[in-house]
C-alpha positions as CSV (number, residue, x, y, z in Angstrom):
1,X,38.5,-25.5,-39.4
2,X,35.9,-23.9,-38.1
3,X,32.1,-24.8,-39.3
4,X,30.2,-21.8,-41.5
5,X,27.3,-20.4,-39.7
6,X,24.2,-20.7,-41.4
7,X,22.4,-17.4,-41.8
8,X,19.8,-16.4,-38.8
9,X,16.5,-16.5,-41.8
10,X,17.6,-19.9,-42.5
11,X,18.2,-20.9,-38.9
12,X,14.7,-19.7,-38.3
13,X,13.2,-22.2,-41.2
14,X,14.7,-24.7,-39.1
15,X,13.3,-24.1,-35.7
16,X,10.2,-22.8,-36.2
17,X,7.2,-25.7,-37.2
18,X,6.9,-25.6,-40.9
19,X,3.6,-23.7,-42.6
20,X,1.2,-26.7,-43.8
21,X,-2.0,-26.9,-44.6
22,X,-4.4,-30.0,-43.1
23,X,-4.0,-32.0,-45.7
24,X,-0.4,-32.4,-45.4
25,X,-0.1,-35.3,-42.8
26,X,2.9,-37.1,-43.9
27,X,6.2,-39.3,-42.9
28,X,7.9,-36.7,-44.8
29,X,6.4,-33.9,-42.6
30,X,7.1,-35.8,-39.0
31,X,10.3,-36.4,-40.5
32,X,11.4,-32.6,-40.8
33,X,9.4,-32.1,-37.2
34,X,11.7,-33.9,-35.7
35,X,15.1,-32.8,-37.6
36,X,13.8,-29.1,-36.4
37,X,13.3,-30.0,-32.6
38,X,16.5,-32.7,-32.8
39,X,19.0,-29.9,-34.9
40,X,20.6,-28.1,-32.2
41,X,21.6,-31.1,-29.9
42,X,24.6,-32.7,-30.3
43,X,24.4,-35.8,-32.8
44,X,24.9,-38.1,-30.1
45,X,21.4,-37.3,-28.1
46,X,19.4,-36.7,-31.3
47,X,20.6,-40.6,-32.3
48,X,19.5,-42.0,-29.2
49,X,15.4,-41.3,-30.6
50,X,14.2,-39.8,-27.8
51,X,12.2,-37.7,-30.0
52,X,9.4,-39.5,-32.4
53,X,6.9,-38.1,-34.5
54,X,4.6,-40.3,-36.1
55,X,2.0,-39.1,-38.8
56,X,-1.8,-39.5,-38.2
57,X,-4.8,-39.1,-39.5
58,X,-5.3,-35.3,-39.0
59,X,-2.2,-34.7,-36.6
60,X,1.0,-35.4,-35.5
61,X,2.3,-37.4,-32.5
62,X,5.1,-36.1,-31.1
63,X,6.9,-38.5,-28.3
64,X,9.5,-37.4,-26.4
65,X,10.7,-40.5,-24.5
66,X,13.4,-39.1,-21.9
67,X,14.6,-43.0,-21.1
68,X,17.2,-43.7,-23.9
69,X,19.0,-40.8,-22.5
70,X,18.9,-42.5,-19.2
71,X,21.0,-45.6,-20.1
72,X,24.4,-44.7,-19.8
73,X,23.8,-42.8,-15.7
74,X,25.1,-45.1,-13.3
75,X,22.2,-46.4,-10.7
76,X,24.2,-45.5,-7.5
77,X,24.5,-42.0,-8.9
78,X,20.7,-41.5,-10.6
79,X,17.6,-43.9,-10.9
80,X,14.0,-43.2,-11.8
81,X,10.9,-45.5,-12.0
82,X,7.5,-45.1,-14.0
83,X,8.7,-42.5,-16.5
84,X,7.3,-43.0,-19.3
85,X,6.8,-40.4,-23.2
86,X,5.7,-37.4,-23.2
87,X,2.8,-37.1,-25.8
88,X,2.2,-34.2,-27.4
89,X,-0.6,-33.9,-30.2
90,X,0.5,-31.1,-33.3
91,X,-2.3,-30.1,-35.9
92,X,-1.7,-28.0,-38.5
93,X,-4.3,-25.1,-39.2
94,X,-5.2,-24.2,-42.5
95,X,-3.9,-20.4,-41.4
96,X,-0.2,-21.8,-41.1
97,X,-1.3,-22.3,-37.6
98,X,-1.1,-25.4,-35.6
99,X,-3.0,-26.3,-32.5
100,X,-1.0,-28.0,-29.4
101,X,-2.8,-30.4,-27.6
102,X,-1.3,-32.3,-24.6
103,X,-3.3,-35.0,-21.9
104,X,-1.2,-36.8,-20.5
105,X,-0.3,-38.2,-16.7
106,X,3.4,-38.1,-14.7
107,X,4.0,-40.4,-11.6
108,X,8.0,-41.4,-11.0
109,X,10.1,-42.4,-8.1
110,X,13.9,-42.5,-7.9
111,X,17.0,-41.5,-6.2
112,X,19.4,-39.1,-6.5
113,X,23.1,-39.2,-4.7
114,X,25.3,-36.4,-4.4
115,X,29.1,-36.4,-2.4
116,X,27.9,-40.1,-0.9
117,X,24.5,-38.9,-0.1
118,X,21.4,-40.4,-1.5
119,X,18.6,-39.1,-1.5
120,X,15.3,-40.3,-2.4
121,X,12.4,-38.3,-4.4
122,X,8.5,-38.4,-5.7
123,X,6.8,-36.5,-8.6
124,X,3.5,-36.8,-9.7
125,X,0.8,-35.2,-11.2
126,X,-2.4,-37.4,-11.7
127,X,-3.7,-35.0,-14.8
128,X,-1.6,-32.5,-17.6
129,X,-3.7,-31.0,-19.9
130,X,-2.6,-28.1,-22.8
131,X,-5.1,-26.7,-25.8
132,X,-3.5,-24.0,-28.0
133,X,-2.8,-22.2,-31.0
134,X,0.6,-21.5,-31.9
135,X,2.0,-19.5,-34.8
136,X,5.3,-19.4,-35.8
137,X,5.2,-15.6,-37.1
138,X,5.5,-14.9,-33.4
139,X,6.9,-18.1,-31.6
140,X,4.4,-18.4,-29.2
141,X,0.5,-19.4,-28.5
142,X,-2.5,-16.6,-29.6
143,X,-4.3,-18.8,-27.1
144,X,-3.5,-21.5,-24.6
145,X,-4.7,-22.8,-21.7
146,X,-2.6,-25.6,-19.4
147,X,-4.3,-27.3,-16.1
148,X,-2.2,-29.3,-13.7
149,X,-4.5,-31.4,-11.3
150,X,-3.0,-33.2,-8.1
151,X,0.4,-32.3,-7.6
152,X,3.1,-33.7,-5.3
153,X,6.5,-33.6,-5.0
154,X,8.6,-35.0,-2.0
155,X,12.6,-35.3,-1.2
156,X,13.8,-37.4,1.6
157,X,16.8,-38.5,2.8
158,X,19.0,-34.8,2.8
159,X,19.2,-32.6,5.5
160,X,15.2,-32.2,5.5
161,X,12.8,-33.5,4.1
162,X,10.6,-31.9,1.9
163,X,6.8,-32.6,0.6
164,X,5.0,-30.3,-1.3
165,X,1.7,-30.8,-2.8
166,X,-1.1,-28.0,-5.2
167,X,-4.9,-28.9,-5.7
168,X,-4.9,-27.8,-9.2
169,X,-2.6,-25.1,-10.6
170,X,-3.4,-23.4,-14.6
171,X,-2.6,-20.6,-16.3
172,X,-4.3,-18.9,-19.5
173,X,-1.7,-17.2,-22.4
174,X,-2.2,-14.8,-25.2
175,X,-0.5,-13.3,-27.8
176,X,-1.7,-10.3,-30.4
177,X,-0.1,-9.0,-32.7
178,X,0.4,-5.1,-32.9
179,X,2.9,-4.8,-35.7
180,X,5.6,-6.5,-37.5
181,X,8.0,-8.3,-34.9
182,X,5.9,-6.6,-31.8
183,X,3.4,-8.9,-30.0
184,X,1.6,-7.8,-26.7
185,X,1.5,-11.4,-24.4
186,X,-1.0,-11.7,-21.3
187,X,-0.9,-14.9,-19.1
188,X,-3.0,-15.2,-16.5
189,X,-2.5,-17.8,-13.7
190,X,-3.5,-19.8,-10.9
191,X,-3.1,-21.9,-8.2
192,X,-5.5,-24.3,-5.2
193,X,-4.3,-25.8,-2.0
194,X,-0.9,-24.8,-2.0
195,X,1.3,-26.7,0.8
196,X,4.6,-27.8,1.2
197,X,6.3,-29.3,4.6
198,X,10.0,-29.0,6.0
199,X,10.6,-31.4,8.1
200,X,14.4,-31.2,9.8
201,X,16.2,-34.0,11.4
202,X,16.1,-32.1,14.5
203,X,12.4,-33.0,14.1
204,X,11.3,-29.4,14.2
205,X,8.7,-29.3,11.4
206,X,7.4,-26.1,9.4
207,X,4.5,-25.6,7.6
208,X,3.6,-23.2,4.6
209,X,0.2,-23.5,2.9
210,X,-2.1,-21.2,0.8
211,X,-5.5,-21.7,0.3
212,X,-5.0,-19.9,-3.6
213,X,-3.3,-18.0,-5.9
214,X,-4.0,-15.7,-8.5
215,X,-1.5,-13.7,-10.8
216,X,-0.6,-12.4,-14.1
217,X,2.5,-11.5,-16.5
218,X,2.1,-9.2,-19.0
219,X,4.4,-7.7,-21.5
220,X,3.6,-4.9,-24.0
221,X,5.7,-4.5,-27.4
222,X,7.6,-7.2,-27.2
223,X,10.3,-7.4,-29.6
224,X,9.8,-11.5,-30.4
225,X,11.4,-11.8,-33.7
226,X,14.6,-9.9,-33.0
227,X,15.0,-11.6,-29.8
228,X,14.3,-14.6,-31.4
229,X,17.0,-13.8,-34.2
230,X,19.3,-13.1,-31.2
231,X,19.3,-16.7,-30.0
232,X,18.7,-18.4,-33.0
233,X,22.5,-16.9,-33.8
234,X,23.6,-18.0,-30.3
235,X,22.7,-21.2,-31.4
236,X,24.6,-21.4,-34.4
237,X,27.5,-20.2,-32.6
238,X,27.2,-23.4,-29.8
239,X,26.3,-25.6,-32.8
240,X,29.1,-24.4,-35.0
241,X,31.8,-24.8,-31.9
242,X,32.8,-21.5,-31.9
243,X,34.7,-20.6,-29.5
244,X,35.6,-16.5,-30.1
245,X,33.9,-14.2,-32.5
246,X,35.7,-13.1,-35.9
247,X,35.1,-9.3,-36.6
248,X,32.1,-10.3,-39.0
249,X,30.3,-12.2,-36.6
250,X,30.9,-9.3,-33.6
251,X,29.7,-6.8,-36.0
252,X,26.2,-9.2,-36.7
253,X,26.0,-9.7,-32.9
254,X,25.9,-6.2,-32.4
255,X,23.1,-5.4,-34.9
256,X,21.2,-8.0,-33.5
257,X,21.5,-6.6,-29.6
258,X,20.9,-2.9,-31.3
259,X,17.5,-4.4,-33.4
260,X,16.3,-5.9,-30.0
261,X,16.1,-2.1,-28.4
262,X,14.2,-1.7,-26.5
263,X,12.8,-5.4,-25.9
264,X,9.6,-4.4,-24.5
265,X,7.6,-1.1,-23.6
266,X,6.3,-2.6,-20.5
267,X,7.3,-6.0,-18.4
268,X,4.7,-6.4,-15.3
269,X,4.2,-9.1,-12.9
270,X,1.4,-9.7,-9.9
271,X,1.3,-12.3,-7.5
272,X,-1.4,-13.1,-4.9
273,X,-1.5,-15.8,-2.4
274,X,-5.0,-15.5,-0.4
275,X,-5.1,-17.8,3.3
276,X,-1.5,-17.6,3.9
277,X,-0.1,-19.3,7.3
278,X,3.0,-20.5,8.6
279,X,3.8,-22.7,11.5
280,X,6.9,-23.9,13.3
281,X,7.5,-24.6,17.1
282,X,4.0,-25.0,17.7
283,X,3.5,-21.0,16.7
284,X,1.1,-20.0,13.8
285,X,1.5,-15.9,12.0
286,X,-1.5,-16.1,9.1
287,X,-2.2,-14.0,6.4
288,X,-5.6,-13.3,4.7
289,X,-3.6,-12.0,1.8
290,X,0.2,-11.8,0.5
291,X,0.8,-9.8,-2.9
292,X,4.3,-9.5,-4.4
293,X,5.1,-7.4,-8.1
294,X,7.9,-6.8,-10.2
295,X,7.6,-4.4,-13.1
296,X,9.9,-3.2,-16.0
297,X,9.6,-0.6,-19.2
298,X,12.2,-1.7,-21.2
299,X,15.8,-0.6,-22.4
300,X,14.8,3.0,-22.6
301,X,17.1,6.5,-21.9
302,X,14.5,6.9,-18.9
303,X,13.7,3.5,-17.5
304,X,12.2,2.0,-14.4
305,X,12.3,-1.3,-12.4
306,X,9.6,-1.9,-10.1
307,X,8.6,-3.1,-7.0
308,X,5.9,-4.2,-4.9
309,X,4.6,-6.1,-1.9
310,X,1.9,-5.8,0.6
311,X,-0.1,-8.1,3.4
312,X,-3.5,-8.2,4.9
313,X,-5.0,-8.8,8.5
314,X,-1.6,-10.4,9.9
315,X,-2.2,-12.5,12.9
316,X,0.2,-12.9,15.2
317,X,0.5,-16.0,17.6
318,X,-0.7,-15.0,21.4
319,X,1.3,-13.7,23.6
320,X,4.8,-12.9,21.0
321,X,4.3,-9.2,21.2
322,X,4.5,-7.0,24.0
323,X,1.7,-7.0,26.3
324,X,-0.6,-3.2,25.1
325,X,1.2,-3.3,21.3
326,X,-1.4,-6.0,19.6
327,X,-3.3,-2.9,18.4
328,X,0.0,-1.4,16.6
329,X,0.3,-4.2,14.4
330,X,-1.5,-3.0,10.5
331,X,-4.5,-4.6,9.6
332,X,-3.3,-4.1,6.0
333,X,0.5,-2.8,4.4
334,X,2.0,-2.3,1.1
335,X,4.9,-1.2,-0.1
336,X,5.4,0.1,-3.7
337,X,9.3,1.6,-5.1
338,X,10.5,2.5,-7.9
339,X,13.8,3.1,-9.4
340,X,13.5,5.5,-12.1
341,X,15.5,7.5,-14.9
342,X,18.1,4.3,-15.5
343,X,19.2,5.2,-18.5
344,X,19.8,1.7,-19.5
345,X,19.2,2.5,-24.0
346,X,22.7,4.9,-23.1
347,X,24.3,1.4,-21.4
348,X,23.7,-0.6,-24.8
349,X,24.9,2.3,-26.9
350,X,27.9,2.5,-24.8
351,X,28.3,-1.0,-24.9
352,X,27.8,-1.6,-28.8
353,X,29.9,1.9,-29.4
354,X,33.2,0.3,-27.6
355,X,33.1,-2.9,-27.0
356,X,35.4,-5.5,-29.3
357,X,33.3,-9.0,-29.1
358,X,36.5,-10.9,-30.8
359,X,38.2,-10.4,-27.2
360,X,37.9,-12.3,-24.5
361,X,36.9,-9.8,-22.5
362,X,34.8,-7.0,-24.6
363,X,35.8,-4.4,-22.3
364,X,38.1,-2.3,-20.3
365,X,38.2,-2.2,-16.7
366,X,37.5,1.8,-17.4
367,X,35.1,0.5,-20.0
368,X,33.2,-1.2,-17.9
369,X,33.9,1.3,-14.6
370,X,31.8,4.2,-17.2
371,X,28.8,1.9,-17.1
372,X,28.1,2.9,-13.7
373,X,28.0,6.9,-14.7
374,X,25.8,6.5,-17.5
375,X,23.2,4.6,-16.0
376,X,22.4,7.4,-14.0
377,X,22.2,9.9,-16.2
378,X,22.4,12.8,-12.5
379,X,24.8,10.7,-10.8
380,X,21.8,9.8,-8.1
381,X,20.0,7.1,-7.7
382,X,15.9,8.1,-8.5
383,X,13.7,6.2,-5.5
384,X,10.1,6.9,-6.4
385,X,7.5,5.6,-3.7
386,X,4.0,5.1,-4.9
387,X,1.7,2.9,-3.1
388,X,2.9,3.1,0.6
389,X,0.6,2.7,3.5
390,X,0.2,1.2,7.0
391,X,-3.4,1.1,8.6
392,X,-5.3,-0.1,11.2
393,X,-7.9,0.1,13.8
394,X,-6.3,2.9,15.1
395,X,-3.7,4.3,12.4
396,X,-3.8,5.2,9.0
397,X,-0.2,6.0,7.4
398,X,0.1,7.0,3.7
399,X,3.8,8.2,1.9
400,X,4.3,9.2,-1.5
401,X,7.1,11.1,-3.1
402,X,10.6,10.7,-4.4
403,X,14.6,10.7,-2.8
404,X,17.9,10.8,-4.4
405,X,20.6,9.3,-3.1
406,X,24.3,10.1,-4.6
407,X,26.0,6.0,-4.6
408,X,28.9,8.1,-3.6
409,X,27.4,10.0,-0.2
410,X,24.5,8.3,0.6
411,X,24.5,9.8,4.4
412,X,23.0,12.7,2.2
413,X,20.0,12.2,0.5
414,X,17.8,14.6,-1.5
415,X,14.3,14.0,-0.5
416,X,10.5,15.2,-1.1
417,X,7.6,13.2,0.3
418,X,4.7,13.3,1.4
419,X,2.9,12.1,4.7
420,X,-1.0,11.8,5.2
421,X,-2.6,10.5,8.4
422,X,-6.1,10.0,9.0
423,X,-7.6,10.0,12.6
424,X,-4.6,11.1,14.3
425,X,-7.0,11.4,17.3
426,X,-7.9,7.5,17.5
427,X,-3.8,7.5,16.9
428,X,-3.2,9.3,20.4
429,X,-5.7,7.6,22.4
430,X,-4.5,4.1,21.4
431,X,-1.1,5.3,22.8
432,X,-1.8,7.1,25.5
433,X,-4.1,4.4,26.9
434,X,-1.5,1.5,27.0
435,X,1.7,4.2,27.8
436,X,1.3,2.1,31.2
437,X,1.8,-1.3,29.8
438,X,3.9,0.3,26.7
439,X,6.3,3.3,28.8
440,X,7.3,4.4,25.2
441,X,3.9,4.6,24.2
442,X,3.5,8.3,26.3
443,X,6.9,9.5,24.3
444,X,5.1,8.5,20.8
445,X,1.6,10.3,22.1
446,X,3.4,13.4,22.8
447,X,5.9,13.3,19.8
448,X,2.5,12.6,17.4
449,X,0.5,15.5,19.1
450,X,3.6,17.9,18.2
451,X,4.3,16.5,14.6
452,X,0.5,17.4,13.8
453,X,1.1,20.5,15.0
454,X,3.6,21.4,11.8
455,X,0.7,19.0,10.0
456,X,-1.6,21.1,7.4
457,X,-5.3,19.9,7.8
458,X,-7.1,19.0,4.3
459,X,-10.8,18.9,3.9
460,X,-11.6,15.6,4.4
461,X,-9.8,15.3,8.0
462,X,-6.3,14.0,6.9
463,X,-3.1,15.8,8.2
464,X,-0.4,16.4,5.2
465,X,2.9,16.7,6.3
466,X,5.1,18.0,3.1
467,X,8.9,17.1,4.0
468,X,11.8,18.3,1.8
469,X,15.5,17.6,2.8
470,X,17.8,19.1,0.3
471,X,22.0,18.6,-0.3
472,X,22.6,20.5,2.5
473,X,20.5,18.9,5.0
474,X,17.6,21.8,5.3
475,X,15.0,20.6,6.3
476,X,11.5,21.9,5.3
477,X,8.1,20.7,6.6
478,X,4.9,22.1,4.5
479,X,7.5,25.1,3.5
480,X,8.5,26.0,6.8
481,X,12.4,25.3,7.9
482,X,12.9,22.9,10.6
483,X,16.4,23.5,12.8
484,X,17.2,19.8,13.5
């Protein structure tokens, strides 16, 4: 007989830390916290006692000991030495929030065997410190900071030996309630002296390193309460061992999905690695910096997904580039592109209107095919170039604009981009000066001079080409048709 599902509201009361005042530190409170943390776990795991909560004078001690969970694991499959309980301190605040503290370290080693191959591992963190204030109403930290000091990980015995180290990794996090059920989340990250060495069986060694890393992760108006309700609903289904939804459950799932729209107004992640080096086979490539980013504007009718990456001051080993081409290497380059005008809201609306979640396959094949047509509202993929450039001492070129591509006929894109070049005379001189070493540069210099004639000179001396290509393949450069 199928177990009765708990309501979402009741489930929230179970998984969230209890609201308590600072004076209420007792065994009953400790038992309640333990029961909340183990509620969704299988009973045989919860009964091992791997989670213990002990009341103190003004806070609870939460101990997580993974050793009891490993007692039945065969030593010829997995071993671990040095594993000890992780200890957290939970202090209820007078305003209903919780102060969470960790001050610990980690030092284990062992082995894992799969397909008859044994690999040894070690993992060490000299110091793990966390201090934050957790707000149960947003299921996140209003403030929090963690630091990990002297991190080392190693794995030997596989196809390659791996050793990774970092002097420190840290993050600050913050959550601000901006409306009922909506929060702005922000986290800043950093790391120092990152290193990885890969030693192959052949003896080849690859070293990767970065002097430092900085980064940010940001959500705007994230619907944490609606997402939490959906997560709890799913956990309730798992706990009740539901194999297939009935109609009431399917209706509830649709309501929860709709409540999550548009999920967030903005997601943005940006990472920057400084002092990057990669060496192998006696050669080393270095970058002053490497950047990487992702962005998303939520499940909306006009959603956009963005990606960016860039490098500064690359250094290539001598002799790797053909003679005369060294100056063609950019001092800085960036590529930023977005796929825009995605009707993600329409996709969700169609699923909610047509899917039957009481069936193993909620959508028919024809309905699934329809999703691809909905997401591209005009039938075309809209690509936006926002910050694309390459710069060096002898050239400075940037590009911005849009391109529309029909997925069924990608050979005929519609293009509207603007190319801007600065110091073209320097570029031409470089090409001509090196034409004897690189014969192709002679033809390239002629092409640059010819293209300069089609360009428009701006007040700052830069040359601009607005290039448009229509569906018929007609090309316009600064309004003048070009026969190709």
